[in-house]
N, C-alpha and C positions, 0 to 999 in steps of 0.2 A: 504494500500499499504506500502510496506517495503522499507525504504530509508536507504541506507548504508552510514554511516558517518564515515570518517576517519580523524583523527586529529593528527597533529604532534606538540608536545610541547604545546598543549592547551587542557585542560580538557573539555570534552563535558558535558554541563549541560542540565537539563530539559528545561530551558528557550530557549536555543539554539535549541534543538530539536523541540520545539513548534513553533518557528519562521520559521524554515525550513519546517516543516509540513504545515504551513500556506501558504508558497510560493508555494509548490507543490499542495496544495488543490486549489489554484487559477488557476493553469494550468489545473487541472483535470476538472474544470468548463467548459472548452472549448470542452468537449466531445471527448477527445483523450485519448488513452491508453499510460501511461507512463511505459516503460519496463526498470527495473533495474536502477533506479536513484542512482547516487553515488556522494557524496559531500566530498571534501577534504578541510580541514581548516588548514592553516599554519600561523605562525607568524614570520615576519622578522623585527627585531628591534622593533619599535613602531607600525608597520603596520600589519594588518591582511589581508591575501589573502584567498579568498574562490573560489573554482572551482566546477562546477557541470557538469556532463555529464549524458545523458540519451538517450535512444532510444524511439521513439514514433511512433504512426500511421502516423504522418506527416513527419517524418525523424529523423535524428540524431541531438540532441541539445547539445550545449556546450557553457558555459559562464564562465567568470572570473570577479571577482570584488575585489577591495582592498580599505581599508580605515583604519583610526586609530581606529575607533569604529567597533567592530565586528558585531553588529547588523545592522549597517548602510551598511556594506559590504554584509550581507545576504539579506537585502532589495534590494540593487542594483542588486544583482545576480538574484533575483526573477523577477525584472522588465526586465532584459535583456532576461531571458528565455521567459517571456511572450511576449516580442516584437518579438522574433523569431517565436513563435507559431502563433501569429497574422499574421506575414508575410507569413508563409507557408499556413495558412488557406485562407487568402485573395488572394493568387495567383490564386486560382480557380475562384474567382469572380471579378477579376480585369477588368478593362475596355478593356484592350487589348485582353483579352480572349473573351469577349462579341463581340468585333468588328470582330474577326476572325470567330466566329460562324456565324455572320450576313453575312459576305462576302461569306462564303462557301454556305450558304443557298441561296443567291442571284445568285451564279453561277449555282446551281442546278436548280433553277426556270427557268433561261434563257435557 
């Protein structure tokens, strides 16, 4: 998978690329297709801001994170994206969804 990384005033190193790849590999384990992931890294004063946007089979994903440590911000970003993916995937299997199907089946039987 090709991940586009844009950086303003911060040099992108191999370690940063590996950390970002690890975050997106975690997302790929959920059996979803990630389409055009794009990461933007900026630095404002002592704080690093990281934004990610991507389309996927479950919908559009967007997350922001900021921290004084760049690698902490990247980890937070990965956790937020994973939380969004889990939410979208679990919508189909939520209890509310199951109850609606059960009520519809009961109406059909009667």
